[in-house]
Each structure stands twice: as structure tokens, then as C-alpha cells.
C-alpha positions in Angstrom: 95.2 134.2 104.3 97.0 133.2 107.2 97.0 130.2 109.2 96.2 132.8 112.6 92.7 132.2 113.1 92.9 128.6 112.5 94.2 125.5 114.5 96.5 123.0 113.4 96.1 119.5 112.6 98.8 117.2 112.3 96.7 114.1 109.6 98.8 111.2 109.4 97.7 108.0 107.1 97.7 105.0 107.0 97.2 102.8 103.4 94.9 100.3 104.0 95.6 98.6 100.8 99.2 97.6 99.1 101.3 100.2 97.4 99.6 98.0 94.1 96.6 99.6 95.4 97.2 103.1 96.2 99.8 104.0 93.6 97.3 104.5 90.9 95.5 106.7 92.8 98.8 108.8 93.5 98.3 111.4 91.0 95.0 112.7 92.0 96.3 112.9 95.4 99.1 114.9 94.3 96.5 117.5 92.3 94.2 117.1 95.8 97.4 118.2 98.2 98.7 122.2 95.6 94.5 122.7 96.0 95.2 122.6 99.7 98.0 124.4 98.9 97.0 127.1 97.0 93.7 127.3 99.2 96.0 128.1 102.4 95.6 124.9 104.6 98.9 123.5 104.0 101.8 123.9 106.2 103.7 119.7 105.8 102.6 117.3 103.4 104.9 114.0 102.5 105.0 109.9 102.6 105.8 108.2 105.3 109.1 106.7 105.6 109.2 104.1 104.9 105.7 104.4 101.9 103.1 103.1 104.6 100.9 106.2 104.2 101.7 110.3 105.0 101.1 113.2 107.1 99.5 115.9 106.3 100.2 119.5 108.6 97.3 121.7 107.3 95.2 124.6 108.4 91.6 124.3 109.2 89.3 126.1 111.7 87.4 124.0 113.2 87.8 119.7 113.3 85.0 119.6 111.9 86.4 121.6 108.9 89.0 119.5 108.3 87.3 116.0 108.0 85.5 118.1 105.2 88.7 118.5 103.3 90.4 115.3 104.0 86.6 113.5 102.6 87.9 114.6 99.3 91.4 113.9 98.9 91.3 110.8 96.4 93.0 107.9 98.8 89.7 108.3 101.0 87.1 108.3 98.1 88.9 105.1 97.2 89.4 104.3 100.1 93.2 103.7 100.0 93.9 105.5 103.1 92.7 106.8 106.7 93.3 109.0 108.6 94.5 110.1 112.1 94.2 113.6 113.3 95.3 115.8 115.7 94.6 119.0 116.4 97.1 121.5 118.2 97.0 124.9 118.8 99.8 126.4 118.4 101.4 128.5 121.4 101.3 132.7 121.3 104.1 134.7 120.4 107.3 133.9 121.5 106.6 130.2 122.1 105.8 129.1 119.1 109.0 128.7 117.7 110.5 130.8 115.7 109.8 128.6 111.9 106.1 129.1 112.5 106.5 132.3 112.2 107.5 132.2 108.7 103.7 130.0 108.2 102.1 132.5 110.2 103.4 135.6 108.3 101.9 137.5 105.6 104.5 136.5 102.9 103.7 132.9 103.1 100.2 132.8 103.0 100.2 135.2 100.5 102.7 132.1 98.5 105.1 134.5 97.9 107.7 132.4 100.1 110.2 135.3 100.6 110.2 135.4 104.9 113.4 135.5 106.2 113.8 134.3 109.5 116.9 136.0 111.9 
């Protein structure tokens, strides 16, 4: 499943607890991120520098669906982070940028990562 029928969400998390209380939930959070990737929702994820939260760029059909997905994040479940959510409707081809072709491509969506950008 590609991203073409979904919008992109930039989800910026802010830790609401000290790192000493956040880090024990990191393995479960990473497992959750891998689950989102297997489900074809993830464009990119990572921890902010410095480590005050993280950023997830993900695809979903609606803001409500994105909120439901984020509610299952162990950081959310355990009250370790709150999210700011920005919805992005990508520009159509060719105005959205060449790298987006990778993320919207069938090879990427299939998980083989074999798409080549010229």
C-alpha cells in the first residue's frame, strides 16, 4: 500500500518526564515504531537533538486515525510524551520533490527499498 491515498503527518513529541523516566520505555517505543513501519505508515522517525522528544513523519487517512495510532505509542501510554501534530497534503507530481517519489513509490511501499532516484 502506497501513500498516495493518505496525508502525511509531522508528529513532534515533547518529553513530559525526565529522560530517566522516559528511557525505560524506549525499547517498547522502538518496537512500536517498527510495527508502524511494517504497517506502511512511516516515512521517517528520530529523536530530536538534543533529546527532548522525537519526530515522526507518518501517513494516515485522517487526523483522527493519526491520533488513534499515536495513542498506542508506549511513550503516550505511560505519559512520557505529548505530541504536536501537523497535517501535510503533499503537492502533486512534479511539485512535491523528487525524494517524495521514493516514499510514494510501489517499491518503497512493498518494503524492498530498491527504488532509484535519478
